[in-house]
N, C-alpha and C positions, 0 to 999 in steps of 0.2 A: 575294581574299586568297590569298596563296601559302601552301600547306601544306607544312611541312618534315618529311620522314620522320625519325623518331627511333629510337634504339636503346633499346627498352623492351619488357618482356614483355606489357604491357597497353595501351600507347599506340602507335598507328600513326603519327600525324602531328600536328603542332601548328602553328597559325597565329596571327598577332597583327595587329590593325589599330590602330595607335597613334592615329589620328584619333578613333576611337570608343572606344578602350580596351577592345576586345572580343578575348578570347582564345578560340580555337576548338580543340577537342581531338577528334580522331577516334580511337576505340577499336578495338582489334583484334577483340575479341569482338563479332560481329554488325555491325561497321562503323558503329556508332552515332556520331553527331556532336553534340557539345554546344557551345553558346556560353556564355561566362562574361562578365558585363558589369562595367564600371567597374574593370577590372584594371589597376593601374599598370604602367608600363613596367618598373620594377625587378623586379616580380613575374614578368613574362614572362622577363626576362633571367636571373633566378635559377633559374627552372624549366628553361630551356634549358641552363644551366651545371651543373645538378644531376647527380650520378652516377646517382641513381635518380629518373627523371622521375615514375614512379608514386607513389613515397613522398613526394616533394616536393609533388606535386599533391594527394595525399590529406591531407597536413598543412596546406597553405597555400592551396589553391584551392577544392576541391570544396565545402566547407561555409562558406566565407568570402565567396563572391561569388554574386550572383543568377545563375541559370542557366536555360537552356532547351534542350531537345532539339530539334534542327532536322532530324535525319535518323536 
């Protein structure tokens, strides 16, 4: 999956696999990488279009989708 660097104080890069609806977020602090499962395409599109990726993810992603730390 291609990880796209983003302009964010908290998030380093974001990736999305539309086949599995898996959103991957790499955080700046410590370089941790999390996968979020069953994330619809519109949610990824909205995240990437958000002025504040961290705020959008905090409101719409982190607590709403099953997740796993992968690194």
